[in-house]
N, CA, C and O of each residue as an XYZ file, in Angstrom:
356
protein
N      20.775    -12.907     82.024
C      20.742    -13.470     80.682
C      20.213    -12.426     79.701
O      19.259    -11.709     80.001
N      20.828    -12.349     78.550
C      20.439    -11.346     77.561
C      19.175    -11.759     76.813
O      18.921    -12.939     76.570
N      18.416    -10.770     76.468
C      17.173    -10.960     75.727
C      17.472    -11.399     74.289
O      18.353    -10.840     73.636
N      16.736    -12.398     73.802
C      16.875    -12.860     72.422
C      15.907    -12.062     71.549
O      14.715    -11.971     71.842
N      16.435    -11.496     70.491
C      15.639    -10.738     69.540
C      15.420    -11.595     68.301
O      16.348    -12.236     67.809
N      14.193    -11.603     67.801
C      13.835    -12.384     66.609
C      12.872    -11.576     65.743
O      12.232    -10.626     66.193
N      12.801    -11.994     64.497
C      11.782    -11.432     63.617
C      10.438    -12.047     63.969
O      10.364    -13.194     64.410
N       9.389    -11.285     63.772
C       8.037    -11.835     63.922
C       7.915    -12.998     62.948
O       8.375    -12.889     61.812
N       7.318    -14.090     63.352
C       7.314    -15.284     62.508
C       6.041    -15.506     61.696
O       5.978    -16.452     60.912
N       5.050    -14.678     61.861
C       3.798    -14.883     61.127
C       3.640    -13.855     60.015
O       3.890    -12.663     60.195
N       3.212    -14.360     58.851
C       2.898    -13.529     57.692
C       4.034    -12.591     57.309
O       3.819    -11.417     57.009
N       5.242    -13.132     57.325
C       6.432    -12.363     56.980
C       7.287    -13.219     56.051
O       7.857    -14.226     56.473
N       7.373    -12.818     54.803
C       8.161    -13.538     53.804
C       9.317    -12.644     53.367
O       9.146    -11.438     53.187
N      10.507    -13.251     53.196
C      11.649    -12.461     52.771
C      12.610    -13.292     51.936
O      12.664    -14.517     52.041
N      13.358    -12.591     51.111
C      14.352    -13.215     50.237
C      15.590    -12.343     50.180
O      15.505    -11.115     50.208
N      16.744    -12.996     50.100
C      18.007    -12.295     49.877
C      18.213    -12.193     48.370
O      18.148    -13.192     47.653
N      18.462    -10.974     47.903
C      18.696    -10.728     46.481
C      19.896     -9.800     46.330
O      19.850     -8.641     46.740
N      20.964    -10.315     45.742
C      22.155     -9.518     45.462
C      22.672     -8.783     46.696
O      23.017     -7.603     46.629
N      22.722     -9.494     47.823
C      23.272     -8.916     49.047
C      22.310     -8.049     49.840
O      22.671     -7.533     50.898
N      21.109     -7.883     49.353
C      20.100     -7.102     50.061
C      18.927     -8.016     50.403
O      18.858     -9.151     49.932
N      18.016     -7.521     51.216
C      16.837     -8.294     51.629
C      15.581     -7.573     51.162
O      15.455     -6.357     51.304
N      14.656     -8.343     50.604
C      13.343     -7.828     50.234
C      12.326     -8.581     51.083
O      12.350     -9.810     51.156
N      11.430     -7.829     51.727
C      10.485     -8.397     52.687
C       9.059     -8.069     52.261
O       8.772     -6.955     51.823
N       8.175     -9.045     52.393
C       6.741     -8.815     52.255
C       6.122     -9.050     53.619
O       6.165    -10.160     54.150
N       5.549     -8.004     54.180
C       4.817     -8.104     55.437
C       3.345     -8.215     55.060
O       2.685     -7.212     54.792
N       2.840     -9.446     55.042
C       1.460     -9.678     54.614
C       0.457     -9.051     55.568
O      -0.639     -8.678     55.148
N       0.808     -8.929     56.838
C      -0.090     -8.326     57.815
C      -0.374     -6.870     57.460
O      -1.515     -6.416     57.539
N       0.667     -6.147     57.071
C       0.518     -4.722     56.751
C       0.402     -4.475     55.251
O       0.291     -3.329     54.816
N       0.427     -5.560     54.450
C       0.417     -5.436     52.985
C       1.480     -4.433     52.531
O       1.188     -3.467     51.826
N       2.713     -4.690     52.953
C       3.787     -3.740     52.727
C       5.072     -4.465     52.326
O       5.420     -5.500     52.893
N       5.772     -3.897     51.329
C       7.090     -4.386     50.951
C       8.138     -3.516     51.625
O       7.966     -2.305     51.760
N       9.224     -4.148     52.044
C      10.353     -3.441     52.642
C      11.625     -3.949     51.980
O      11.647     -5.047     51.425
N      12.674     -3.156     52.040
C      13.963     -3.635     51.553
C      15.048     -3.186     52.524
O      14.925     -2.160     53.194
N      16.107     -3.977     52.582
C      17.235     -3.695     53.470
C      18.513     -3.628     52.637
O      18.688     -4.399     51.694
N      19.393     -2.711     52.988
C      20.701     -2.659     52.350
C      21.581     -3.767     52.926
O      21.094     -4.613     53.676
N      22.865     -3.773     52.587
C      23.758     -4.841     53.042
C      23.863     -4.894     54.562
O      23.906     -5.981     55.139
N      23.906     -3.754     55.209
C      23.968     -3.731     56.673
C      22.693     -4.332     57.259
O      22.748     -5.186     58.144
N      21.555     -3.879     56.761
C      20.277     -4.420     57.211
C      20.149     -5.902     56.930
O      19.556     -6.637     57.721
N      20.707     -6.354     55.798
C      20.631     -7.770     55.432
C      21.389     -8.637     56.432
O      20.928     -9.720     56.791
N      22.546     -8.166     56.879
C      23.322     -8.908     57.881
C      22.519     -9.025     59.173
O      22.439    -10.101     59.765
N      21.933     -7.926     59.602
C      21.142     -7.938     60.836
C      19.878     -8.773     60.681
O      19.526     -9.543     61.575
N      19.200     -8.625     59.561
C      17.962     -9.351     59.303
C      18.192    -10.863     59.374
O      17.428    -11.589     60.010
N      19.254    -11.322     58.714
C      19.560    -12.749     58.714
C      19.841    -13.258     60.128
O      19.410    -14.351     60.493
N      20.554    -12.474     60.912
C      20.836    -12.866     62.300
C      19.559    -12.874     63.128
O      19.366    -13.761     63.959
N      18.693    -11.904     62.910
C      17.424    -11.850     63.640
C      16.488    -12.993     63.248
O      15.668    -13.424     64.058
N      16.602    -13.480     62.035
C      15.787    -14.616     61.603
C      16.122    -15.853     62.433
O      15.252    -16.689     62.679
N      17.368    -15.974     62.861
C      17.810    -17.093     63.688
C      17.603    -16.819     65.174
O      17.458    -17.747     65.970
N      17.590    -15.547     65.539
C      17.515    -15.134     66.938
C      18.900    -14.771     67.430
O      19.840    -15.550     67.273
N      19.036    -13.610     68.019
C      20.339    -13.137     68.490
C      20.131    -12.116     69.601
O      19.079    -11.484     69.697
N      21.144    -11.970     70.430
C      21.109    -10.930     71.456
C      21.602     -9.622     70.852
O      22.205     -9.615     69.779
N      21.347     -8.538     71.531
C      21.833     -7.234     71.091
C      23.354     -7.261     70.987
O      23.927     -6.739     70.030
N      24.000     -7.866     71.968
C      25.457     -7.935     71.981
C      25.995     -8.711     70.781
O      26.999     -8.320     70.185
N      25.333     -9.801     70.430
C      25.748    -10.584     69.258
C      25.587     -9.782     67.974
O      26.424     -9.858     67.076
N      24.511     -9.017     67.895
C      24.271     -8.206     66.701
C      25.306     -7.089     66.567
O      25.790     -6.818     65.468
N      25.641     -6.446     67.675
C      26.676     -5.413     67.645
C      27.998     -6.028     67.194
O      28.684     -5.464     66.342
N      28.356     -7.169     67.751
C      29.606     -7.840     67.386
C      29.631     -8.201     65.906
O      30.669     -8.087     65.255
N      28.499     -8.632     65.377
C      28.402     -8.988     63.958
C      28.648     -7.766     63.079
O      29.334     -7.865     62.062
N      28.099     -6.624     63.456
C      28.340     -5.395     62.688
C      29.807     -4.991     62.735
O      30.391     -4.639     61.710
N      30.399     -5.041     63.914
C      31.810     -4.666     64.070
C      32.680     -5.579     63.208
O      33.573     -5.109     62.502
N      32.419     -6.871     63.268
C      33.207     -7.854     62.524
C      33.023     -7.717     61.007
O      33.996     -7.765     60.255
N      31.790     -7.550     60.571
C      31.486     -7.545     59.142
C      31.883     -6.238     58.461
O      32.376     -6.248     57.332
N      31.670     -5.121     59.143
C      31.853     -3.820     58.497
C      33.022     -3.006     59.042
O      33.241     -1.875     58.607
N      33.771     -3.565     59.984
C      34.944     -2.896     60.536
C      34.610     -1.484     61.035
O      35.286     -0.512     60.698
N      33.557     -1.402     61.842
C      33.178     -0.141     62.492
C      33.433     -0.281     63.983
O      33.568     -1.396     64.487
N      33.500      0.833     64.688
C      33.718      0.755     66.123
C      32.422      0.341     66.827
O      31.332      0.454     66.267
N      32.561     -0.128     68.036
C      31.427     -0.653     68.799
C      30.344      0.393     69.033
O      29.156      0.084     68.942
N      30.739      1.621     69.331
C      29.755      2.678     69.596
C      28.908      2.959     68.353
O      27.692      3.120     68.456
N      29.538      3.018     67.190
C      28.804      3.259     65.942
C      27.882      2.087     65.643
O      26.722      2.280     65.277
N      28.398      0.874     65.799
C      27.585     -0.324     65.545
C      26.373     -0.356     66.471
O      25.267     -0.665     66.028
N      26.569     -0.041     67.747
C      25.471     -0.052     68.717
C      24.425      0.997     68.370
O      23.227      0.722     68.437
N      24.863      2.192     68.002
C      23.931      3.265     67.641
C      23.114      2.883     66.401
O      21.897      3.066     66.371
N      23.796      2.352     65.381
C      23.098      1.964     64.155
C      22.147      0.795     64.412
O      21.038      0.764     63.878
N      22.580     -0.159     65.224
C      21.716     -1.290     65.563
C      20.465     -0.827     66.286
O      19.362     -1.261     65.956
N      20.622      0.048     67.265
C      19.462      0.526     68.018
C      18.455      1.231     67.111
O      17.246      1.079     67.290
N      18.941      1.992     66.150
C      18.042      2.662     65.200
C      17.313      1.624     64.342
O      16.115      1.758     64.090
N      18.024      0.602     63.899
C      17.427     -0.458     63.085
C      16.366     -1.216     63.879
O      15.269     -1.461     63.378
N      16.690     -1.583     65.111
C      15.733     -2.311     65.952
C      14.504     -1.464     66.252
O      13.385     -1.977     66.278
N      14.707     -0.187     66.475
C      13.581      0.723     66.724
C      12.655      0.772     65.512
O      11.433      0.765     65.662
N      13.228      0.823     64.323
C      12.425      0.848     63.094
C      11.647     -0.462     62.941
O      10.476     -0.445     62.563
N      12.287     -1.589     63.231
C      11.586     -2.882     63.134
C      10.452     -2.958     64.147
O       9.363     -3.431     63.825
N      10.699     -2.501     65.357
C       9.645     -2.511     66.382
C       8.481     -1.618     65.988
O       7.325     -1.980     66.203
N       8.768     -0.465     65.418
C       7.704      0.456     65.013
C       6.806     -0.173     63.958
O       5.620      0.147     63.877
N       7.368     -1.067     63.149
C       6.594     -1.749     62.108
C       6.017     -3.086     62.595
O       5.368     -3.802     61.832
N       6.257     -3.413     63.866
C       5.727     -4.660     64.425
C       6.420     -5.909     63.899
O       5.817     -6.981     63.855
N       7.685     -5.780     63.497
C       8.399     -6.903     62.909
C       9.323     -7.628     63.871
O       9.892     -8.660     63.515
N       9.484     -7.116     65.074
C      10.444     -7.655     66.013
C       9.747     -8.306     67.199
O       8.779     -7.772     67.739
N      10.256     -9.466     67.592
C       9.762    -10.162     68.788
C      10.913    -10.287     69.772
O      12.052    -10.540     69.379
N      10.615    -10.111     71.031
C      11.648    -10.237     72.076
C      11.288    -11.405     72.987
O      10.125    -11.626     73.324
N      12.332    -12.149     73.376
C      12.110    -13.304     74.263
C      13.144    -13.324     75.364
O      13.126    -14.217     76.211
């Protein structure tokens, strides 16, 4: 069974604005923003998704090949983990 990836659920507020995401991480007292690609992933992570589902969403939404989508997703997930924003289940 694939691991479900989610956003950390405590002290994390976010809003979609004009196709992008703006995040307030109250724990780190830090604002973050995501472009359209990040916004698609962020919204899916808010609901919980597997890595495979996230790759498929990128391929479908942005018409990129699977290898590119997987590479970009892994970089995005690594950045979220480094900031303590990602939970795995």
